ZAKOL-930029 format. One record per residue (C-alpha): residue number from 0; residue in one letter; chain; x, y, z. Coordinates in Angstrom, 3 decimals. Each point is the difference from the previous one (the first is absolute). Layout:
N
{NUM,"a","A",{X,Y,Z}}
...
//
This chain:
482
{0,"x","A",{28.845,-24.193,22.727}}
{1,"x","A",{2.597,2.224,1.554}}
{2,"x","A",{-1.001,2.206,2.887}}
{3,"x","A",{1.042,3.078,-1.963}}
{4,"x","A",{-2.345,-0.898,-2.864}}
{5,"x","A",{-2.817,-0.638,2.437}}
{6,"x","A",{0.654,3.373,1.667}}
{7,"x","A",{-0.095,1.832,-3.335}}
{8,"x","A",{-3.185,-1.737,-1.105}}
{9,"x","A",{-1.745,0.761,3.296}}
{10,"x","A",{1.182,3.603,-0.227}}
{11,"x","A",{-1.569,0.254,-3.462}}
{12,"x","A",{-3.270,-1.893,0.489}}
{13,"x","A",{-1.341,2.103,2.871}}
{14,"x","A",{0.420,3.444,-1.654}}
{15,"x","A",{-1.209,-1.452,-3.307}}
{16,"x","A",{-3.294,-1.163,1.505}}
{17,"x","A",{-0.459,3.305,1.863}}
{18,"x","A",{0.786,2.173,-3.020}}
{19,"x","A",{-2.150,-2.152,-2.280}}
{20,"x","A",{-2.999,0.417,2.291}}
{21,"x","A",{0.614,3.742,0.322}}
{22,"x","A",{0.288,0.486,-3.756}}
{23,"x","A",{-3.122,-2.085,-0.612}}
{24,"x","A",{-1.885,2.090,2.554}}
{25,"x","A",{1.130,3.258,-1.614}}
{26,"x","A",{-0.972,-1.193,-3.479}}
{27,"x","A",{-3.367,-1.159,1.306}}
{28,"x","A",{-0.612,3.415,1.544}}
{29,"x","A",{0.863,1.591,-3.341}}
{30,"x","A",{-2.547,-2.285,-1.652}}
{31,"x","A",{-2.692,1.011,2.487}}
{32,"x","A",{0.873,3.675,-0.417}}
{33,"x","A",{-0.275,-0.323,-3.793}}
{34,"x","A",{-3.324,-1.840,-0.089}}
{35,"x","A",{-1.634,1.226,3.207}}
{36,"x","A",{-2.654,1.934,-1.942}}
{37,"x","A",{-0.915,-3.125,-1.981}}
{38,"x","A",{-0.455,-2.179,3.089}}
{39,"x","A",{-1.579,2.194,2.666}}
{40,"x","A",{-3.733,0.619,0.057}}
{41,"x","A",{-1.025,-2.803,-2.358}}
{42,"x","A",{-1.354,-2.472,2.528}}
{43,"x","A",{2.687,-2.668,-0.433}}
{44,"x","A",{0.155,-2.813,2.510}}
{45,"x","A",{3.151,-0.092,2.095}}
{46,"x","A",{1.219,-3.215,-1.616}}
{47,"x","A",{-0.091,1.610,-3.474}}
{48,"x","A",{2.381,2.735,1.180}}
{49,"x","A",{2.250,-2.566,1.689}}
{50,"x","A",{0.051,-2.161,-3.124}}
{51,"x","A",{0.975,2.980,-2.143}}
{52,"x","A",{2.757,0.959,2.440}}
{53,"x","A",{1.312,-3.578,-0.010}}
{54,"x","A",{0.259,-0.074,-3.790}}
{55,"x","A",{1.553,3.474,-0.014}}
{56,"x","A",{2.641,-1.211,2.455}}
{57,"x","A",{0.811,-2.940,-2.276}}
{58,"x","A",{0.474,2.294,-2.994}}
{59,"x","A",{2.292,2.261,2.067}}
{60,"x","A",{2.487,-2.830,0.622}}
{61,"x","A",{1.711,0.775,-3.329}}
{62,"x","A",{0.929,3.428,1.376}}
{63,"x","A",{0.400,-0.820,3.685}}
{64,"x","A",{2.351,-2.992,-0.383}}
{65,"x","A",{2.939,1.735,-1.784}}
{66,"x","A",{-0.273,3.029,2.295}}
{67,"x","A",{0.009,-2.251,3.079}}
{68,"x","A",{3.080,-1.882,-1.236}}
{69,"x","A",{1.829,3.286,-0.578}}
{70,"x","A",{-0.985,1.539,3.324}}
{71,"x","A",{0.589,-3.099,2.129}}
{72,"x","A",{3.418,-0.678,-1.570}}
{73,"x","A",{1.112,3.578,0.696}}
{74,"x","A",{-1.288,-0.259,3.582}}
{75,"x","A",{1.641,-3.395,0.576}}
{76,"x","A",{3.506,0.850,-1.166}}
{77,"x","A",{-0.273,3.556,1.280}}
{78,"x","A",{-0.788,-1.324,3.464}}
{79,"x","A",{2.892,-2.494,-0.221}}
{80,"x","A",{2.348,2.819,-0.979}}
{81,"x","A",{-1.321,2.349,2.682}}
{82,"x","A",{0.579,-2.617,2.701}}
{83,"x","A",{3.495,-0.823,-1.372}}
{84,"x","A",{-1.084,-3.551,-0.762}}
{85,"x","A",{1.154,0.361,-3.603}}
{86,"x","A",{3.422,1.085,1.334}}
{87,"x","A",{0.145,-3.141,2.141}}
{88,"x","A",{-0.999,-2.146,-2.982}}
{89,"x","A",{2.704,1.533,-2.190}}
{90,"x","A",{2.598,-0.290,2.777}}
{91,"x","A",{-0.763,-3.731,0.136}}
{92,"x","A",{1.123,-0.261,-3.615}}
{93,"x","A",{-3.476,-0.128,-1.522}}
{94,"x","A",{-0.451,2.323,-2.942}}
{95,"x","A",{-3.143,2.016,-0.617}}
{96,"x","A",{-0.770,-2.197,-3.013}}
{97,"x","A",{-0.129,-3.094,2.214}}
{98,"x","A",{-2.091,1.893,2.556}}
{99,"x","A",{-2.493,0.948,-2.698}}
{100,"x","A",{-0.119,-3.480,-1.589}}
{101,"x","A",{-2.565,-1.616,2.380}}
{102,"x","A",{-2.239,3.030,-0.315}}
{103,"x","A",{0.305,-0.151,-3.772}}
{104,"x","A",{-1.165,-3.630,0.058}}
{105,"x","A",{-3.010,1.006,2.117}}
{106,"x","A",{-0.859,2.765,-2.486}}
{107,"x","A",{0.306,-2.476,-2.892}}
{108,"x","A",{-2.512,-2.276,1.720}}
{109,"x","A",{-2.197,3.019,0.577}}
{110,"x","A",{0.312,0.959,-3.679}}
{111,"x","A",{-1.024,-3.477,-1.141}}
{112,"x","A",{-3.030,0.192,2.281}}
{113,"x","A",{-0.759,3.455,-1.452}}
{114,"x","A",{0.032,-1.446,-3.527}}
{115,"x","A",{-2.467,-2.735,0.913}}
{116,"x","A",{-2.172,2.600,1.696}}
{117,"x","A",{0.122,2.167,-3.117}}
{118,"x","A",{-0.781,-3.014,-2.175}}
{119,"x","A",{-2.833,-1.660,1.882}}
{120,"x","A",{-1.351,2.273,2.734}}
{121,"x","A",{0.290,3.519,-1.418}}
{122,"x","A",{-2.154,-0.569,-3.140}}
{123,"x","A",{-2.833,-1.394,2.121}}
{124,"x","A",{0.356,2.797,2.534}}
{125,"x","A",{-0.083,2.588,-2.797}}
{126,"x","A",{-3.120,-1.598,-1.455}}
{127,"x","A",{-1.806,0.009,3.336}}
{128,"x","A",{1.212,3.481,0.899}}
{129,"x","A",{-0.832,1.822,-3.237}}
{130,"x","A",{-3.370,-1.707,-0.476}}
{131,"x","A",{-1.070,0.763,3.578}}
{132,"x","A",{1.335,3.570,-0.204}}
{133,"x","A",{-1.914,0.538,-3.255}}
{134,"x","A",{-3.247,-1.164,1.578}}
{135,"x","A",{0.635,2.136,3.083}}
{136,"x","A",{0.638,3.132,-2.053}}
{137,"x","A",{-3.054,-0.631,-2.166}}
{138,"x","A",{-2.212,-0.499,3.043}}
{139,"x","A",{-2.387,2.889,0.609}}
{140,"x","A",{-0.014,1.814,3.302}}
{141,"x","A",{-2.004,-1.487,2.859}}
{142,"x","A",{-1.200,3.505,0.824}}
{143,"x","A",{-3.044,-0.474,-2.195}}
{144,"x","A",{-1.883,3.016,1.349}}
{145,"x","A",{2.359,2.912,0.789}}
{146,"x","A",{-1.327,3.095,1.707}}
{147,"x","A",{-1.390,2.835,-2.101}}
{148,"x","A",{0.580,-1.788,-3.332}}
{149,"x","A",{-2.402,-1.518,-2.519}}
{150,"x","A",{1.270,-3.568,-0.161}}
{151,"x","A",{-0.525,-2.160,-3.111}}
{152,"x","A",{1.644,-3.105,1.430}}
{153,"x","A",{-3.135,-2.081,-0.447}}
{154,"x","A",{-1.665,-0.520,-3.385}}
{155,"x","A",{-3.366,1.745,-0.474}}
{156,"x","A",{0.456,2.002,3.232}}
{157,"x","A",{1.411,3.409,0.875}}
{158,"x","A",{0.291,0.509,3.761}}
{159,"x","A",{1.018,3.035,1.998}}
{160,"x","A",{0.719,-0.035,3.735}}
{161,"x","A",{0.300,3.362,1.701}}
{162,"x","A",{1.738,-1.292,3.130}}
{163,"x","A",{1.171,-3.255,1.585}}
{164,"x","A",{0.739,-0.767,3.624}}
{165,"x","A",{3.389,-1.163,1.223}}
{166,"x","A",{-1.053,-3.647,-0.208}}
{167,"x","A",{-0.289,0.329,-3.794}}
{168,"x","A",{-3.426,-1.665,-0.036}}
{169,"x","A",{-2.481,2.585,1.267}}
{170,"x","A",{-1.129,2.364,-2.758}}
{171,"x","A",{-1.719,3.393,0.137}}
{172,"x","A",{-1.988,1.887,-2.692}}
{173,"x","A",{0.122,-2.692,-2.674}}
{174,"x","A",{-1.242,0.547,-3.580}}
{175,"x","A",{-0.413,-2.935,-2.385}}
{176,"x","A",{-0.667,0.373,-3.739}}
{177,"x","A",{-1.083,-3.265,-1.619}}
{178,"x","A",{0.071,-0.459,-3.762}}
{179,"x","A",{-2.767,-1.762,-1.868}}
{180,"x","A",{0.331,-3.752,-0.475}}
{181,"x","A",{-2.189,-2.652,-1.565}}
{182,"x","A",{-1.725,-0.765,3.280}}
{183,"x","A",{-0.143,3.325,1.823}}
{184,"x","A",{-0.545,3.601,-1.075}}
{185,"x","A",{2.457,2.712,1.067}}
{186,"x","A",{-0.378,1.532,3.418}}
{187,"x","A",{1.582,2.508,2.367}}
{188,"x","A",{0.396,-0.821,3.676}}
{189,"x","A",{0.913,2.410,2.788}}
{190,"x","A",{0.614,-1.109,3.554}}
{191,"x","A",{1.091,1.770,3.167}}
{192,"x","A",{2.005,-2.908,1.397}}
{193,"x","A",{1.186,-3.358,-1.216}}
{194,"x","A",{2.414,-2.819,0.533}}
{195,"x","A",{2.156,-2.102,-2.306}}
{196,"x","A",{1.755,-3.314,0.528}}
{197,"x","A",{1.065,-3.050,-1.973}}
{198,"x","A",{-1.879,-3.259,-0.102}}
{199,"x","A",{1.510,-3.043,1.675}}
{200,"x","A",{1.248,-1.401,-3.309}}
{201,"x","A",{1.425,3.410,-1.108}}
{202,"x","A",{-2.079,-0.148,-3.169}}
{203,"x","A",{-2.344,2.886,0.769}}
{204,"x","A",{0.042,3.412,1.627}}
{205,"x","A",{-3.073,0.478,2.188}}
{206,"x","A",{-1.449,3.514,0.294}}
{207,"x","A",{-2.614,0.687,2.690}}
{208,"x","A",{-1.784,3.360,0.076}}
{209,"x","A",{-2.208,1.656,2.631}}
{210,"x","A",{-2.400,2.930,-0.267}}
{211,"x","A",{0.070,0.639,-3.701}}
{212,"x","A",{-1.996,0.741,-3.150}}
{213,"x","A",{0.025,-1.820,-3.320}}
{214,"x","A",{-1.099,1.680,-3.242}}
{215,"x","A",{-0.840,-2.150,-2.999}}
{216,"x","A",{-1.301,0.598,-3.522}}
{217,"x","A",{-1.584,-2.931,-1.784}}
{218,"x","A",{-1.611,-0.223,-3.453}}
{219,"x","A",{-3.765,-0.307,-0.280}}
{220,"x","A",{-2.165,-2.025,-2.354}}
{221,"x","A",{0.028,-3.344,1.747}}
{222,"x","A",{-2.665,-2.698,-0.414}}
{223,"x","A",{-1.859,1.073,3.106}}
{224,"x","A",{0.576,3.714,-0.516}}
{225,"x","A",{-0.506,1.141,-3.606}}
{226,"x","A",{1.004,3.584,0.834}}
{227,"x","A",{3.211,0.618,-2.072}}
{228,"x","A",{1.273,2.826,2.215}}
{229,"x","A",{3.057,-0.557,2.172}}
{230,"x","A",{-0.507,-0.534,3.682}}
{231,"x","A",{1.960,1.794,2.684}}
{232,"x","A",{0.094,-1.794,3.334}}
{233,"x","A",{1.397,1.150,3.305}}
{234,"x","A",{0.561,-2.266,2.991}}
{235,"x","A",{0.957,0.930,3.502}}
{236,"x","A",{1.682,-2.822,1.884}}
{237,"x","A",{1.369,-0.694,3.421}}
{238,"x","A",{2.282,-2.811,-1.169}}
{239,"x","A",{1.267,-1.188,-3.400}}
{240,"x","A",{2.621,-2.544,-0.921}}
{241,"x","A",{1.914,-0.414,-3.281}}
{242,"x","A",{2.551,-2.613,-1.034}}
{243,"x","A",{2.693,1.062,-2.504}}
{244,"x","A",{2.095,-2.573,-1.841}}
{245,"x","A",{3.772,0.118,0.641}}
{246,"x","A",{0.861,-2.313,-2.849}}
{247,"x","A",{1.853,2.638,-1.982}}
{248,"x","A",{1.616,1.464,3.119}}
{249,"x","A",{1.139,-3.173,1.762}}
{250,"x","A",{3.643,-1.048,-0.114}}
{251,"x","A",{0.269,-2.456,-2.888}}
{252,"x","A",{3.194,-1.751,-1.036}}
{253,"x","A",{1.112,0.055,-3.615}}
{254,"x","A",{1.200,-3.256,-1.504}}
{255,"x","A",{3.763,-0.319,0.362}}
{256,"x","A",{0.228,-1.358,-3.549}}
{257,"x","A",{-0.440,3.585,-1.227}}
{258,"x","A",{3.402,0.919,1.491}}
{259,"x","A",{2.029,-3.084,-0.913}}
{260,"x","A",{1.148,1.467,-3.321}}
{261,"x","A",{2.193,2.587,1.800}}
{262,"x","A",{3.683,-0.924,-0.017}}
{263,"x","A",{0.392,0.596,3.760}}
{264,"x","A",{-2.327,-2.961,0.559}}
{265,"x","A",{2.084,-2.475,-2.056}}
{266,"x","A",{2.853,-2.323,0.861}}
{267,"x","A",{2.985,-0.637,-2.270}}
{268,"x","A",{-1.700,-2.816,-1.925}}
{269,"x","A",{-3.043,2.125,-0.743}}
{270,"x","A",{2.218,2.909,-1.023}}
{271,"x","A",{1.928,-2.263,-2.386}}
{272,"x","A",{-3.241,-1.235,-1.548}}
{273,"x","A",{-1.214,3.585,-0.358}}
{274,"x","A",{3.241,1.045,-1.708}}
{275,"x","A",{-0.251,-2.925,-2.435}}
{276,"x","A",{-3.587,0.919,-0.787}}
{277,"x","A",{0.852,3.672,-0.515}}
{278,"x","A",{2.991,-0.906,-2.207}}
{279,"x","A",{-2.227,-2.226,-2.124}}
{280,"x","A",{-2.559,2.791,-0.377}}
{281,"x","A",{2.743,2.486,-0.925}}
{282,"x","A",{1.427,-2.307,-2.678}}
{283,"x","A",{-3.387,-0.935,-1.447}}
{284,"x","A",{-1.153,3.628,-0.008}}
{285,"x","A",{3.094,1.111,-1.890}}
{286,"x","A",{-0.417,-2.797,-2.544}}
{287,"x","A",{-3.670,0.766,-0.617}}
{288,"x","A",{0.470,3.706,-0.669}}
{289,"x","A",{0.875,-0.517,-3.674}}
{290,"x","A",{-3.000,-2.264,-0.503}}
{291,"x","A",{-2.378,2.638,1.382}}
{292,"x","A",{1.503,2.767,-2.151}}
{293,"x","A",{0.087,-2.082,-3.169}}
{294,"x","A",{-3.785,0.100,-0.262}}
{295,"x","A",{0.172,3.776,-0.520}}
{296,"x","A",{2.615,-0.212,-2.764}}
{297,"x","A",{-1.176,0.142,-3.630}}
{298,"x","A",{2.077,-0.991,-2.989}}
{299,"x","A",{-0.563,1.432,-3.474}}
{300,"x","A",{1.135,-1.273,-3.402}}
{301,"x","A",{2.148,2.667,-1.654}}
{302,"x","A",{0.290,-0.255,-3.802}}
{303,"x","A",{3.434,-0.217,-1.564}}
{304,"x","A",{-0.421,3.090,-2.242}}
{305,"x","A",{0.727,2.611,2.644}}
{306,"x","A",{3.504,-1.430,0.408}}
{307,"x","A",{1.785,2.027,-2.636}}
{308,"x","A",{3.683,-0.403,0.714}}
{309,"x","A",{2.534,-1.899,2.010}}
{310,"x","A",{2.862,1.889,1.612}}
{311,"x","A",{2.911,-1.806,1.701}}
{312,"x","A",{-1.891,-3.169,0.708}}
{313,"x","A",{-3.297,1.395,1.335}}
{314,"x","A",{-3.214,0.902,-1.740}}
{315,"x","A",{-1.128,3.602,-0.114}}
{316,"x","A",{-3.737,0.373,0.391}}
{317,"x","A",{-1.165,3.207,-1.693}}
{318,"x","A",{-3.773,-0.332,0.333}}
{319,"x","A",{-1.773,-0.520,3.309}}
{320,"x","A",{-3.276,-1.695,0.729}}
{321,"x","A",{-1.729,3.389,0.196}}
{322,"x","A",{1.430,1.423,-3.239}}
{323,"x","A",{-3.079,-0.828,-2.068}}
{324,"x","A",{-2.559,0.605,2.765}}
{325,"x","A",{-2.327,2.972,0.169}}
{326,"x","A",{0.145,2.443,2.889}}
{327,"x","A",{-3.042,-1.566,1.678}}
{328,"x","A",{1.553,-3.452,-0.320}}
{329,"x","A",{3.293,1.258,1.429}}
{330,"x","A",{-1.871,1.409,2.998}}
{331,"x","A",{-1.789,-3.319,0.476}}
{332,"x","A",{3.318,-1.894,-0.233}}
{333,"x","A",{1.600,2.274,2.596}}
{334,"x","A",{-3.002,-0.249,2.344}}
{335,"x","A",{-0.001,-3.788,-0.274}}
{336,"x","A",{3.753,-0.162,0.608}}
{337,"x","A",{-0.245,2.226,3.062}}
{338,"x","A",{-2.861,-2.095,1.347}}
{339,"x","A",{2.011,-3.188,-0.447}}
{340,"x","A",{3.046,1.598,1.660}}
{341,"x","A",{-2.069,1.130,2.993}}
{342,"x","A",{-1.505,-3.469,0.362}}
{343,"x","A",{3.445,-1.578,-0.021}}
{344,"x","A",{1.244,2.608,2.496}}
{345,"x","A",{-2.906,-0.637,2.389}}
{346,"x","A",{0.461,-3.747,-0.255}}
{347,"x","A",{3.732,0.223,0.630}}
{348,"x","A",{-0.575,2.342,2.947}}
{349,"x","A",{-2.388,-2.479,1.612}}
{350,"x","A",{2.425,-2.841,-0.612}}
{351,"x","A",{2.879,2.106,1.310}}
{352,"x","A",{-1.869,0.899,3.198}}
{353,"x","A",{-0.867,-3.641,0.552}}
{354,"x","A",{3.609,-1.020,-0.600}}
{355,"x","A",{1.176,2.676,2.460}}
{356,"x","A",{-2.326,-1.454,2.643}}
{357,"x","A",{1.463,-3.466,-0.553}}
{358,"x","A",{3.564,1.350,0.215}}
{359,"x","A",{-0.818,1.942,3.163}}
{360,"x","A",{-1.540,-3.076,1.619}}
{361,"x","A",{3.028,-2.115,-0.916}}
{362,"x","A",{2.334,2.671,1.348}}
{363,"x","A",{-1.896,0.302,3.288}}
{364,"x","A",{-0.159,-3.778,0.453}}
{365,"x","A",{3.735,-0.317,-0.629}}
{366,"x","A",{0.771,2.811,2.465}}
{367,"x","A",{-2.212,-1.606,2.648}}
{368,"x","A",{1.728,-3.342,-0.635}}
{369,"x","A",{3.370,1.606,0.762}}
{370,"x","A",{-1.379,1.664,3.137}}
{371,"x","A",{-0.741,-3.464,1.396}}
{372,"x","A",{3.747,-0.516,0.486}}
{373,"x","A",{1.020,3.493,1.086}}
{374,"x","A",{-1.567,-0.303,3.466}}
{375,"x","A",{2.402,-2.781,0.970}}
{376,"x","A",{3.072,1.632,-1.516}}
{377,"x","A",{-0.853,3.386,1.525}}
{378,"x","A",{0.216,-1.551,3.484}}
{379,"x","A",{3.538,-1.180,-0.763}}
{380,"x","A",{1.009,3.333,-1.563}}
{381,"x","A",{-1.288,2.034,2.931}}
{382,"x","A",{1.708,-2.343,2.459}}
{383,"x","A",{3.287,0.707,-1.785}}
{384,"x","A",{-0.601,3.659,0.798}}
{385,"x","A",{-1.361,-0.418,3.531}}
{386,"x","A",{2.631,-2.318,1.507}}
{387,"x","A",{3.112,2.006,-0.985}}
{388,"x","A",{-1.799,3.284,0.704}}
{389,"x","A",{-0.717,-1.131,3.571}}
{390,"x","A",{3.632,-1.063,0.433}}
{391,"x","A",{1.177,3.413,-1.214}}
{392,"x","A",{-2.320,2.315,1.965}}
{393,"x","A",{0.192,-2.139,3.185}}
{394,"x","A",{-3.364,1.197,1.241}}
{395,"x","A",{-2.868,-2.248,1.070}}
{396,"x","A",{-3.572,0.660,1.057}}
{397,"x","A",{-2.670,1.913,-1.885}}
{398,"x","A",{1.853,3.299,-0.439}}
{399,"x","A",{2.583,0.470,-2.720}}
{400,"x","A",{-0.565,-3.480,-1.546}}
{401,"x","A",{-3.621,0.878,-0.717}}
{402,"x","A",{0.969,3.238,-1.731}}
{403,"x","A",{2.645,-1.646,-2.159}}
{404,"x","A",{-2.149,-2.991,-0.893}}
{405,"x","A",{-2.956,2.201,-0.948}}
{406,"x","A",{2.225,2.109,-2.268}}
{407,"x","A",{1.414,-3.053,-1.791}}
{408,"x","A",{-3.396,-1.650,-0.264}}
{409,"x","A",{-1.621,3.136,-1.431}}
{410,"x","A",{2.706,0.171,-2.665}}
{411,"x","A",{-0.503,-3.686,-0.741}}
{412,"x","A",{-3.801,0.236,-0.059}}
{413,"x","A",{-0.104,3.127,-2.195}}
{414,"x","A",{2.340,-1.562,-2.558}}
{415,"x","A",{-1.994,-3.242,0.146}}
{416,"x","A",{-3.328,1.782,-0.561}}
{417,"x","A",{1.325,2.106,-2.877}}
{418,"x","A",{1.619,-3.024,-1.629}}
{419,"x","A",{-3.098,-2.197,0.213}}
{420,"x","A",{-2.203,2.790,-1.339}}
{421,"x","A",{2.400,0.585,-2.890}}
{422,"x","A",{-0.019,-3.749,-0.732}}
{423,"x","A",{-3.809,-0.111,-0.100}}
{424,"x","A",{-0.117,3.053,-2.276}}
{425,"x","A",{2.705,-1.324,-2.326}}
{426,"x","A",{2.644,2.642,0.736}}
{427,"x","A",{2.276,-2.710,1.408}}
{428,"x","A",{0.198,-3.712,-0.621}}
{429,"x","A",{-1.678,-2.258,2.525}}
{430,"x","A",{3.321,-1.266,1.338}}
{431,"x","A",{1.566,3.459,0.340}}
{432,"x","A",{-3.092,1.556,1.570}}
{433,"x","A",{-0.447,-2.749,2.587}}
{434,"x","A",{3.670,-0.389,0.935}}
{435,"x","A",{1.310,3.566,-0.264}}
{436,"x","A",{-0.446,0.723,3.717}}
{437,"x","A",{1.986,-3.091,0.966}}
{438,"x","A",{2.692,0.792,-2.589}}
{439,"x","A",{0.355,3.460,1.553}}
{440,"x","A",{0.224,-0.983,3.684}}
{441,"x","A",{2.085,-3.168,-0.377}}
{442,"x","A",{3.249,1.865,-0.859}}
{443,"x","A",{-0.681,2.258,2.978}}
{444,"x","A",{-0.286,-3.083,2.225}}
{445,"x","A",{3.245,-1.440,-1.365}}
{446,"x","A",{1.775,3.331,0.587}}
{447,"x","A",{-1.293,0.204,3.575}}
{448,"x","A",{1.010,-3.615,0.639}}
{449,"x","A",{3.544,0.821,-1.142}}
{450,"x","A",{0.120,3.079,2.212}}
{451,"x","A",{-1.298,-1.924,3.006}}
{452,"x","A",{2.487,-2.845,-0.455}}
{453,"x","A",{2.897,2.512,-0.081}}
{454,"x","A",{-1.267,1.860,3.119}}
{455,"x","A",{-0.736,3.130,-1.988}}
{456,"x","A",{-0.987,3.196,1.788}}
{457,"x","A",{-2.589,0.803,-2.606}}
{458,"x","A",{-2.429,1.631,2.452}}
{459,"x","A",{2.513,1.244,2.550}}
{460,"x","A",{-0.360,3.785,0.272}}
{461,"x","A",{3.441,0.368,1.594}}
{462,"x","A",{1.741,-1.531,-3.012}}
{463,"x","A",{-1.706,2.476,-2.344}}
{464,"x","A",{0.868,2.848,2.388}}
{465,"x","A",{3.675,-1.005,0.001}}
{466,"x","A",{-0.026,-0.321,-3.791}}
{467,"x","A",{-1.350,3.504,-0.533}}
{468,"x","A",{2.352,1.457,2.652}}
{469,"x","A",{2.935,-1.572,-1.797}}
{470,"x","A",{-1.278,1.275,-3.349}}
{471,"x","A",{-0.368,3.548,1.339}}
{472,"x","A",{3.436,-0.093,1.584}}
{473,"x","A",{1.604,-1.003,-3.306}}
{474,"x","A",{-1.908,2.765,-1.772}}
{475,"x","A",{1.091,2.522,2.640}}
{476,"x","A",{3.678,-0.984,-0.360}}
{477,"x","A",{-0.201,0.565,-3.742}}
{478,"x","A",{-1.442,3.439,0.589}}
{479,"x","A",{2.775,0.844,2.453}}
{480,"x","A",{2.688,-1.077,-2.466}}
{481,"x","A",{-1.420,2.371,-2.556}}
//
């Protein structure tokens, strides 16, 4: 490998790794900011949060990788231009196309790796991420007993805590309302102080009370006490202990099989199988519609007498089926006909809704199948913008290149999002919706590559200043001649 190629590759790899890590960190912070309310205060173990963040980082690669390629390519060639290294390369007889070629090969390798990641790793990461995020959002708060609120977190109990200490375990002025069960009658408990903590296996919440009173009403008429009147009992206690089950409040994982039907969790083979299945259901549903409607159709034998004349090859029918019917019979015929028409309409509506669901599923699967390939191609398309843009602006570092790359990436990402949404909704075909962003930015990249190869002053403020000064001078001369 030539030393020049090695220099260019080293100049690209270091900013690419740095920018990729920065973008991943920013996207991860956005994830935490979005779901912070669903994660904090629910008693998750630290490894659950770390696992969720790991899967979120894997799903963010599809956004972070193209942006990192764009930003690092602008920084690389901008830095080379700022340090006059591109001038030295061109003075040695090496064109910009040859200087970009080794970097283009590196980006192709990176794009191939991105495709394999999108094919094999991303579906599994999406499955893990969305299933774990669903369970985390469905998890109830670990603050089972908030201050000054009647909490119904536990079945058959309503508990109110007036105040809690800073440790979150010491309770003051506790009131417990217990509902009647098969084994125990209802009771009311009031305690001045108490304490709560989890059991060692995290299956129960232990409540310990001191200096309290328990009020209980129990039915009478037992074997040993034939008095049918209810009994009211009051106990004063120095210490009482209750164990509440956390089964419904513990963090339970949902089976991942419930999420596997989503298209984001499928690879290309599974998407192809899904499209074949949906196409088969669409064809069979369309073919069966006539068979379902035929059962509502009734055929009547019309006598030949009503046909009185033949005009120009067709028979004129003067008497209808209701001509000899009484008014009551006509009303019955009309009611029956309307009933049959409504039945056919309802049946066709149900069949049409079902067919629309099949078409929508096929459309979404086809759009997701196309998206599998756009990640790789988007890296190449954005590199075609980043490399010539860096050579034109001749600025390295994290200043102007960041601004320009963010602007281009926002345009690319907005078009990509709108196109994919339109493809899923059927407003665009799956191919057009998935590839429209790349079709828009690729001509821009080719134009910038041409401008960079011809040493264009596309972003030189002085050239624009001279152009407008010349334009104004010509305009002024015309005014003077008049």
